[in-house]
C-alpha positions as CSV (number, residue, x, y, z in Angstrom):
1,M,9.1,-29.4,9.6
2,S,6.5,-27.1,8.1
3,R,7.8,-23.9,6.6
4,K,7.2,-20.8,8.7
5,K,4.9,-18.3,7.0
6,I,5.9,-14.6,6.9
7,L,3.2,-12.2,5.7
8,I,3.9,-8.6,4.8
9,L,1.0,-6.1,4.4
10,G,1.9,-3.1,2.3
11,G,4.2,-2.4,-0.7
12,G,5.5,1.0,0.3
13,F,9.0,1.9,1.6
14,G,8.6,-0.2,4.7
15,G,7.0,-3.3,3.2
16,M,9.2,-3.4,0.1
17,H,12.4,-3.1,2.0
18,V,11.4,-5.7,4.6
19,L,10.7,-8.0,1.6
20,K,14.1,-7.4,0.1
21,E,15.9,-7.8,3.5
22,L,14.1,-11.1,4.3
23,Q,14.7,-12.7,0.9
24,K,18.4,-11.7,1.2
25,N,19.0,-13.0,4.7
26,L,16.6,-15.9,5.3
27,D,16.8,-19.5,4.2
28,T,13.7,-19.8,1.9
29,K,13.7,-23.6,2.2
30,N,12.3,-23.2,5.8
31,T,10.3,-20.1,5.3
32,S,7.6,-18.8,2.9
33,I,7.2,-15.1,2.3
34,T,4.1,-13.4,1.0
35,I,3.5,-9.7,0.4
36,V,0.0,-8.1,-0.1
37,S,-0.5,-4.7,-1.6
38,E,-3.5,-2.9,-3.2
39,K,-1.2,-1.6,-5.9
40,N,1.0,-3.9,-8.0
41,Y,3.9,-1.5,-7.8
42,F,6.2,0.3,-5.4
43,L,6.0,4.1,-5.6
44,F,8.9,6.4,-4.9
45,T,6.8,9.1,-3.2
46,P,9.5,11.8,-2.5
47,M,9.5,12.7,-6.2
48,L,5.7,13.0,-6.7
49,P,5.8,16.9,-7.0
50,E,8.1,16.5,-10.0
51,V,5.5,14.3,-11.7
52,A,2.8,17.0,-11.0
53,S,5.0,19.5,-12.8
54,G,5.9,17.3,-15.7
55,M,9.5,17.1,-14.8
56,L,9.3,13.3,-14.5
57,N,7.3,10.6,-16.2
58,P,4.8,8.9,-13.8
59,R,6.2,5.5,-14.7
60,D,9.7,6.5,-13.7
61,L,8.6,6.5,-10.1
62,T,6.9,3.1,-10.1
63,M,8.5,-0.3,-10.1
64,P,6.5,-3.6,-10.2
65,L,6.5,-5.3,-6.8
66,R,6.9,-8.7,-8.6
67,E,10.3,-7.6,-9.7
68,F,11.3,-7.7,-6.0
69,C,9.7,-11.1,-5.4
70,D,12.7,-13.4,-6.0
71,N,11.4,-16.0,-3.5
72,A,8.1,-14.6,-2.4
73,K,4.5,-14.7,-3.4
74,F,2.6,-11.5,-4.3
75,F,-1.1,-10.8,-4.0
76,Q,-2.7,-7.6,-5.4
77,A,-5.6,-7.2,-3.1
78,D,-7.2,-5.1,-0.3
79,V,-6.9,-6.2,3.3
80,F,-10.4,-6.9,4.5
81,S,-9.6,-7.9,8.1
82,I,-6.8,-9.1,10.5
83,D,-7.5,-11.6,13.2
84,L,-4.6,-11.4,15.6
85,E,-5.9,-14.2,17.8
86,Q,-6.2,-16.8,15.0
87,K,-3.3,-15.4,13.0
88,L,-5.4,-14.9,9.9
89,V,-5.5,-12.1,7.4
90,T,-8.5,-11.9,5.0
91,I,-7.8,-10.2,1.7
92,T,-10.3,-9.2,-1.0
93,R,-9.4,-9.6,-4.7
94,K,-10.0,-6.4,-6.6
95,F,-11.4,-8.0,-9.8
96,D,-14.4,-9.8,-8.4
97,G,-14.4,-9.1,-4.7
98,K,-13.6,-12.7,-3.8
99,N,-12.1,-13.1,-0.3
100,H,-9.1,-15.3,0.5
101,A,-7.6,-16.2,3.9
102,L,-3.9,-16.1,4.6
103,E,-2.3,-17.7,7.6
104,Y,0.9,-16.4,9.2
105,D,3.5,-17.2,11.8
106,Y,5.0,-13.7,11.6
107,L,3.1,-10.7,10.4
108,V,4.6,-7.4,9.2
109,L,2.3,-4.3,9.2
110,A,3.6,-1.7,6.7
111,V,0.4,-0.3,5.2
112,G,1.3,3.4,5.4
113,S,-1.2,6.2,6.0
114,I,-4.1,7.9,4.3
115,N,-5.0,11.6,3.9
116,N,-6.6,13.2,7.0
117,F,-9.2,15.9,6.3
118,F,-10.3,16.1,9.9
119,G,-13.9,15.4,9.0
120,N,-14.2,18.4,6.7
121,K,-16.2,17.0,3.8
122,A,-16.2,20.3,1.8
123,I,-12.4,20.5,1.7
124,E,-12.2,16.8,0.9
125,E,-14.6,17.1,-2.0
126,N,-13.0,20.3,-3.5
127,S,-9.3,19.6,-3.1
128,F,-6.6,17.7,-4.8
129,T,-4.0,15.7,-2.9
130,I,-0.5,14.6,-3.6
131,K,0.0,11.1,-2.1
132,T,-0.3,8.7,-5.0
133,V,0.8,8.7,-8.6
134,E,-2.8,9.1,-9.7
135,D,-2.9,12.3,-7.5
136,A,0.1,13.7,-9.3
137,I,-1.3,13.0,-12.7
138,E,-4.7,14.5,-11.8
139,L,-3.0,17.6,-10.3
140,R,-0.8,18.1,-13.4
141,N,-3.9,17.9,-15.7
142,Q,-5.8,20.3,-13.5
143,I,-2.9,22.9,-13.6
144,L,-2.7,22.6,-17.4
145,L,-6.4,22.9,-17.8
146,M,-6.5,26.1,-15.7
147,M,-3.7,27.6,-17.8
148,E,-5.6,26.6,-21.0
149,I,-8.9,28.2,-20.0
150,G,-7.2,31.1,-18.3
151,A,-5.6,31.9,-21.6
152,Q,-9.0,32.0,-23.3
153,T,-10.9,34.5,-21.1
154,G,-11.1,38.2,-21.5
155,S,-11.9,38.7,-17.9
156,V,-9.1,39.7,-15.6
157,G,-11.0,38.5,-12.5
158,L,-11.8,35.2,-14.0
159,Q,-8.2,34.7,-15.2
160,K,-7.0,35.4,-11.6
161,K,-9.4,32.7,-10.3
162,F,-8.2,30.1,-12.8
163,L,-4.5,30.9,-12.1
164,T,-4.7,31.0,-8.3
165,F,-3.3,27.8,-6.8
166,T,-3.7,27.4,-3.0
167,V,-1.8,24.8,-1.0
168,V,-2.9,24.0,2.5
169,G,-0.2,22.6,4.8
170,A,3.4,24.0,5.0
171,G,5.3,20.9,5.9
172,F,7.6,19.1,3.5
173,A,4.9,18.0,1.1
174,G,3.2,21.4,1.0
175,V,6.4,23.5,0.5
176,E,7.8,21.1,-2.2
177,I,4.6,21.1,-4.2
178,I,4.1,24.9,-4.1
179,G,7.7,25.4,-5.1
180,E,7.4,23.0,-8.0
181,I,4.1,24.2,-9.4
182,N,5.1,27.8,-9.0
183,H,8.1,27.3,-11.2
184,F,6.1,25.1,-13.6
185,V,3.3,27.6,-14.1
186,R,5.5,30.7,-14.5
187,K,7.8,28.9,-16.9
188,S,5.0,27.5,-18.9
189,V,3.2,30.9,-19.2
190,K,6.4,32.5,-20.6
191,Q,6.9,29.6,-22.9
192,A,3.5,29.1,-24.5
193,Y,0.7,31.4,-23.1
194,P,1.1,34.9,-24.4
195,T,-2.5,35.9,-23.4
196,I,-1.9,35.2,-19.7
197,I,-0.9,38.2,-17.7
198,E,1.8,37.1,-15.3
199,K,0.5,39.3,-12.4
200,N,-2.7,37.2,-12.5
201,I,-0.7,34.1,-11.4
202,N,-1.3,33.7,-7.6
203,M,0.5,31.0,-5.6
204,I,-0.6,30.8,-2.0
205,L,0.7,28.6,0.9
206,I,-1.4,28.2,4.0
207,S,0.2,27.2,7.4
208,S,-1.6,26.6,10.6
209,K,1.6,27.4,12.5
210,N,3.6,30.7,12.6
211,K,6.2,29.3,10.2
212,I,6.8,26.9,7.4
213,L,8.8,23.7,7.4
214,P,8.4,23.2,11.2
215,E,10.4,19.9,10.9
216,L,13.5,22.0,10.2
217,N,15.2,24.7,12.3
218,Q,14.0,28.2,12.3
219,K,16.9,29.5,10.2
220,L,16.1,27.1,7.3
221,G,12.4,27.7,7.6
222,E,12.9,31.5,7.3
223,S,15.3,30.9,4.4
224,A,12.7,28.8,2.5
225,R,10.1,31.4,3.3
226,T,12.2,34.3,1.9
227,Y,13.0,32.4,-1.3
228,L,9.4,31.4,-1.9
229,E,8.1,34.9,-1.4
230,K,10.8,36.2,-3.7
231,M,9.6,33.8,-6.3
232,G,6.0,35.1,-6.0
233,V,4.4,32.8,-3.4
234,R,2.2,34.4,-0.8
235,I,2.6,32.7,2.5
236,I,-0.2,33.0,5.1
237,T,0.6,31.7,8.6
238,N,-1.4,31.1,11.8
239,V,-4.6,30.2,9.9
240,R,-6.5,27.1,9.0
241,A,-8.6,26.3,6.0
242,I,-12.2,25.7,7.3
243,D,-14.3,25.6,4.2
244,A,-14.0,25.3,0.4
245,G,-16.2,25.3,-2.7
246,E,-15.8,25.0,-6.4
247,S,-14.0,28.4,-6.7
248,H,-12.9,29.4,-3.2
249,V,-11.3,28.4,0.0
250,E,-12.3,30.1,3.4
251,L,-9.7,30.6,6.1
252,S,-10.2,30.7,9.9
253,D,-9.5,34.4,10.0
254,G,-12.4,35.1,7.7
255,E,-10.5,35.6,4.5
256,I,-12.0,34.0,1.4
257,I,-9.5,33.2,-1.4
258,P,-11.0,32.9,-4.9
259,C,-9.3,29.9,-6.5
260,T,-10.2,26.9,-8.6
261,T,-7.3,24.7,-7.5
262,L,-7.0,23.8,-3.8
263,I,-4.2,21.3,-2.9
264,W,-4.5,19.6,0.5
265,T,-1.3,18.5,2.3
266,G,-2.7,19.2,5.8
267,G,-2.2,15.9,7.4
268,V,-2.4,12.1,7.4
269,T,-3.9,9.4,9.6
270,T,-3.9,5.7,9.9
271,S,-6.2,3.5,7.8
272,P,-9.4,2.2,9.4
273,M,-8.1,-1.3,9.2
274,I,-5.1,-0.4,11.4
275,S,-7.1,1.7,13.9
276,A,-9.7,-1.1,14.2
277,L,-7.1,-3.7,15.3
278,N,-7.6,-5.1,18.8
279,C,-4.4,-3.8,20.3
280,E,-2.9,-0.7,21.9
281,H,-2.9,2.5,19.8
282,D,-1.6,6.0,20.1
283,K,-3.9,9.0,19.9
284,G,-3.6,9.1,16.2
285,G,-4.6,5.4,15.8
286,R,-1.2,4.0,15.0
287,V,-0.4,0.7,16.7
288,L,2.0,0.9,19.6
289,V,5.2,-1.2,19.2
290,D,7.9,-2.0,21.7
291,K,11.6,-1.3,21.2
292,Y,11.9,-4.4,19.0
293,L,9.1,-3.0,16.7
294,R,6.7,-5.8,17.9
295,L,3.0,-5.2,18.6
296,K,2.4,-5.0,22.3
297,G,0.8,-8.3,23.4
298,H,1.6,-9.9,20.0
299,P,5.3,-10.7,19.7
300,E,4.8,-12.4,16.3
301,V,3.5,-9.1,14.8
302,Y,5.8,-6.4,13.7
303,A,4.9,-2.9,12.5
304,L,6.9,-0.1,10.9
305,G,6.5,3.1,9.0
306,D,3.5,5.4,9.1
307,C,1.2,2.9,10.8
308,A,3.5,2.3,13.8
309,A,4.1,4.4,16.9
310,A,7.7,3.6,18.0
311,L,9.0,5.5,21.0
312,D,12.4,7.3,20.9
313,V,13.6,6.8,24.5
314,D,16.1,9.7,24.2
315,T,13.5,12.3,23.3
316,G,10.4,10.8,24.9
317,K,8.5,11.3,21.5
318,F,7.5,8.9,18.8
319,Y,9.8,8.6,15.8
320,P,8.6,10.7,12.8
321,P,6.9,8.7,10.0
322,T,9.6,9.4,7.3
323,A,11.0,7.2,4.6
324,Q,14.5,7.1,6.1
325,H,13.1,5.8,9.4
326,A,11.1,3.1,7.6
327,L,14.2,2.0,5.8
328,R,16.1,1.6,9.1
329,Q,13.2,-0.1,10.7
330,S,13.0,-2.7,7.9
331,K,16.5,-3.9,8.8
332,I,15.5,-4.3,12.5
333,V,12.3,-6.2,11.5
334,M,14.3,-8.6,9.3
335,Q,17.0,-9.1,12.0
336,N,14.4,-9.9,14.7
337,I,12.3,-12.2,12.6
338,K,15.5,-14.1,11.7
339,K,16.5,-14.3,15.4
340,A,13.0,-15.4,16.3
341,L,13.1,-18.2,13.7
342,A,16.4,-19.4,15.2
343,G,15.0,-19.3,18.8
344,D,17.4,-16.4,19.7
345,E,15.7,-14.2,22.3
346,N,18.4,-11.5,22.2
347,L,16.5,-9.3,19.8
348,N,17.8,-6.0,18.3
349,E,16.4,-2.7,19.5
350,F,15.4,0.0,17.1
351,S,17.3,3.2,17.7
352,Y,18.0,5.8,15.0
353,H,18.7,9.4,14.9
354,S,18.2,11.2,11.6
355,K,21.3,12.5,10.0
356,G,19.3,15.2,8.4
357,M,16.3,16.4,6.6
358,M,15.9,18.4,3.4
359,A,13.4,19.8,0.9
360,T,13.3,21.3,-2.5
361,I,11.7,24.7,-2.7
362,G,11.7,25.6,-6.4
363,N,13.9,25.7,-9.4
364,R,17.4,24.6,-8.4
365,A,16.9,25.6,-4.8
366,G,16.5,23.7,-1.6
367,V,17.1,23.7,2.2
368,A,18.8,21.0,4.1
369,S,19.9,20.2,7.7
370,L,22.7,17.6,7.6
371,M,24.5,16.5,10.7
372,G,23.9,19.9,12.4
373,H,24.8,22.0,9.4
374,S,22.3,24.2,7.6
375,I,22.6,24.3,3.8
376,T,20.5,26.4,1.4
377,G,20.3,27.1,-2.3
378,V,21.7,25.2,-5.2
379,L,24.0,23.0,-3.0
380,A,21.0,21.8,-0.9
381,W,19.1,21.1,-4.2
382,I,22.0,19.0,-5.5
383,I,22.3,17.1,-2.2
384,W,18.5,16.4,-2.3
385,R,18.7,15.0,-5.9
386,T,21.9,13.0,-5.2
387,Y,20.5,11.4,-2.0
388,Y,17.1,10.4,-3.5
389,L,18.6,9.3,-6.8
390,S,21.0,6.9,-4.9
391,H,18.0,5.5,-2.9
392,L,15.9,4.5,-5.9
393,P,15.6,0.7,-5.6
394,T,16.6,-0.3,-9.1
395,F,19.3,0.6,-11.5
396,E,16.7,1.1,-14.2
397,S,14.8,3.7,-12.2
398,K,18.1,5.6,-11.5
399,V,18.8,5.7,-15.2
400,K,15.3,6.8,-16.2
401,I,15.1,9.6,-13.7
402,G,18.7,10.8,-14.3
403,V,18.0,11.0,-18.0
404,G,14.7,12.8,-17.3
405,W,16.5,15.4,-15.3
406,A,19.1,15.9,-17.9
407,I,16.5,16.3,-20.7
408,N,14.7,19.0,-18.7
409,L,17.9,21.0,-18.5
410,F,17.9,21.5,-22.3
411,F,14.3,21.4,-23.4
412,G,11.1,23.3,-22.7
413,T,8.3,22.2,-20.3
414,D,6.0,19.4,-21.6
415,L,2.5,20.8,-21.6
416,T,0.6,17.6,-22.6
417,Q,-2.4,16.5,-20.5
418,I,-2.4,12.8,-19.8
419,G,-5.8,11.2,-20.4
420,E,-9.1,11.9,-18.7
421,T,-8.7,12.2,-14.9
422,K,-10.4,13.8,-12.0
423,S,-11.2,17.5,-12.6
424,K,-13.3,20.1,-10.9
425,N,-16.7,20.9,-12.5
426,L,-17.2,24.6,-12.2
427,H,-20.9,25.6,-12.1
428,E,-20.9,28.7,-9.9
429,I,-18.1,30.9,-11.2
430,T,-19.0,34.6,-10.9
431,F,-17.0,37.7,-11.8
432,D,-17.7,41.4,-12.0
433,D,-15.7,42.4,-15.1
434,A,-17.4,40.2,-17.6
435,P,-16.7,41.5,-21.1
436,S,-19.3,41.4,-23.8
437,L,-19.4,38.6,-26.4
438,K,-18.1,41.1,-28.9
439,D,-15.2,42.0,-26.7
440,Q,-14.3,38.3,-26.3
441,L,-13.9,37.8,-30.1
442,F,-10.6,36.2,-31.0
443,T,-9.4,38.8,-33.4
444,D,-6.2,37.0,-34.2
445,L,-7.8,33.8,-35.6
């Protein structure tokens, strides 16, 4: 008998855990497993804000996918096309653009999502994002650069522009990144930038809704808002960012915020490859799956995570695209592929209700909703760290991050820029209080 071919597309939470589950539970003598990812590593995304603030080393959050391939093949490549009728996936090798075709008997779609700028090219071109490890490094370098040049200007207005950091989007990603960089910048200024006036530091969070952290209950959202405002963050609600330039962002209420660092966490969407598939989709482009997580009309294709729209029959809504849901979905996908291989038609349904959600909001502070209980402050922060530390996929990564956290308790902030990365070129900065060249002399040199 020929070996059944199982092909996994995507090396994020969903794809990596499906890979681990299949290798652990299938007889590899009768099956061959292949995983394709554009990156050669798995990235633990919940801790990206801590990379942006220098709390963690970028390599601490990345683990080579080949380390998880005990009995599987790995291809680092882009997915060029998926032919559901012929059961073929065409991948493109990054080095020379060569195409290669892969056959499958069972296909697992776990390709995640991409940033959604809703067609606004000005914001896309003038903002930083926080979705990849490269994003976190670029943002960290940008923050450090703004502090360095802010410390070298004699203009109060210009220093305010350089030290204004605006985050658009007040969900988990936006709240966590504003809390992290707020602490990072203020601590760094006290530690090493005596020429920066603290009142010139402006941290701004933009929400299109009338609150922040809409995923949590109102009490926790208000608690997070109160804490952030106490820490110096200005929160603007019921507005959208509609335009941006090198040194400003414009809001839907007409306000123009002078700033040189705009961070976009305003939404995600499916990749064009997923939205182009010849199957049923939801309004956002995700593929519709049945209660067994199979593509409608294609029972040999499974989808999970951000690219799949799985209906929660109890609420009548689609399950949220979170890491904890992707982890549970990966087990169901493994179980159903195993049953399908054995000819067992009694497949397992996916049903999962989150035990809680949580977010960090700054230095040793967090908010959490766990099994109906609302928790705030240091305890929520400890729970967040404990939960995510326990869910790191390797013992080595647990040790590295645990040690990194311990080091930061006793030592100052690392202010080193890492290499040459994306940065904004400022050509049109203007200010009213420009000092003369003589006034800008560094008298203490």
